[in-house]
N, C-alpha and C positions, 0 to 999 in steps of 0.2 A: 504608504510606505515612505519613510524619511529619505531625503536626498543625501546621497553619499558624496562627501567632498572629494573623494578620489576619482569620481566620474564613473563609478560602476553603475550600470543600469541594466535591468533585465538579465539576459544571458550574456551580456558583454562584461568582460573583466578588465578593468583598468584602461579602457579606451575613452579618451576625452571626447566629448561631443564635437569639438572643433575638428577632429580628425576622422569623423565617421563617413564623410562623403569624399569622393575623388576630387571634386572641385576645390575643396578646402586644402588639399595637399599640393596644389599646383603653385609654382613660384609666380611672383608678380611679373617677371620678365623671363624670356627664354634667350635673351641676348647674352653673349659671353664677353669676358674681358679680353681685349686683344693686346698683343705684345708690344706693338709700336704706338700705342695710344697714351702718351705721357709727355709732360714738359717738366724739365728740371730747372730750378732757379736758385742760384746762390749769388747774392749781390756782390760779394767780395771778389768773385772770379767771373765777370760777365762774358769773357771770350770763351771760357769752358762751357758756359750755358748755351751759347750759340752753336758750338760744334759738338754738343753732347749726343752720343750715339746710344748709350745704354746707362741705365741707373736702376738700382734695386730698391725694393721695399724690404728692409731688413727683417729677419725673423726676430721673434721675441720669445725668450725662455724664462719661465718662472721656476726657480729652484725649489727643491723639496728637502724635507728633513727626514732622516731615518731614525726610528726609535728601536733600539735593540730590545728583545724580549728574552725571557728565560726559556722559551720553547724553540729557539734556533731560527726563528723568523724575525724579520724586521718590519715594523709598521711604517708606512709612508704617510707623511703629513705635508700639507701645503707649506711652502717655505716663506721666506720674507724678502727675497732678493730677485730682481729682474736682471736679465742679461740681454742686451741688445746686440745683434750682429752688426758688423761694420757696414757703413754706407759706402758702396763702391760705384764709381762713375767712370765710364769709358768715353773718350772723346777723340776726335780727329785733331791732330796738332796742326795749327795753321803755319804758313810759310815763314812768318816772323817769329814763330815759337812763343808768341805772346801768351797763349793760354797755358802752356806748359810752365812758362816762367812765372805766371801768376801764382801757381801753387808752390813752385820751387822757392820763390821769394817769401811767400807766406810762411812756409816751413822754416826758412832760415831766420825770419824775424822773431820766431818764438824761442830761439836759443842763441847761444854765443858760439859761433863757429870759429872765428878768428879773434874777434875783439868785441867790444860792447857797442860798436857803431850800428850794427844791423838790428839789434834787439829793440823791440817795441814793448810798451807796458802790457801787463797781463790782461787788462780790460780789452785790448785789441787783438787778442789771440784767437777769439772765436767769432763766429757769425751764425746767423740762422739761415736755413735752407728750406726750400719747398719743392715737393714733388707733386705735380698736379696729375691725377689719374683721369683720363678722358674716357668717355663712353665709346662704343663702336661707331658712333656718328661723330666722333671727335669733339664732343662738348664736355666741358669740365664736370666731373662727378664728385671727386674727393680731393681735398687738399691735405697732404701729409706734411706737417711742419716739424722740422728737426731743430732742436734747441741746442745752442752752444756747440756748433760744429767746428772742428779743427782737423787739418790734414795730418795723417800719420805716415803716408807713403805716396810717392809719385814714382811711377815706373820709369825705367830708363828708355832711351831712344836707340833703337838698333838701325844702323844704316847698312846697306848691302849693295855693293856695286855689281854683284853677279845677277841681280834681278833685272829682267828686261822690261817688265811691266812697270808703269808708273802708277802706283797705288798709294793712297794716303796712309800715313803712319798713325796708328792708334796708340794712345796712352791710357793708363789706368791710374786713377787717384783713389786712395782709401781714406775715409774720414771716420772719426769717432765723434760722439755727441752725447749729451746728457740723456735725452729722451725724445720721443716723437709722439705727436697726436694726429689722429685721422678724423677729419671733419667733412661732412657732406657739403657740397656747394649747391646752393639753390639757384637754379637758372630758370628764367622765364622764357618760354618758347612762344 
């Protein structure tokens, strides 16, 4: 009997040999990704990196094309454009407001607010960033490298004299970028 390339054998229909036993369907690890296992680094804003509380791995959308037909339905085809969600970083504002001002001044340097004295050349508008994803044992697993990052929003600071608790003030910074790559980090144990 000739071998079927689709993996059909005997009374089995379409089941590949690799998936016939339970042990072949088990994942390599049963550890899960934990929410606080990360490090964020953006060289242009080192104080934000130190006080970083939250960072996201943005979603990726691949657009599609619709083709009309004469039958009242539309055919869906893979598109040609990627859309990356914003990179959002939350951080504690330090007492000197240095980390908040790092982003504020970066944003002001990309345009002319009052005059040309704050503006820097276009080549200095962006920086690269890196999000290191750690294992549940807090060892580096993946490096997410963001290319040509620049800030688009820095949240305001709300002061409140009615609050009796002394709690840190959090700020949110939103960034755009060209793209990102995810690469495994090989560590030797």
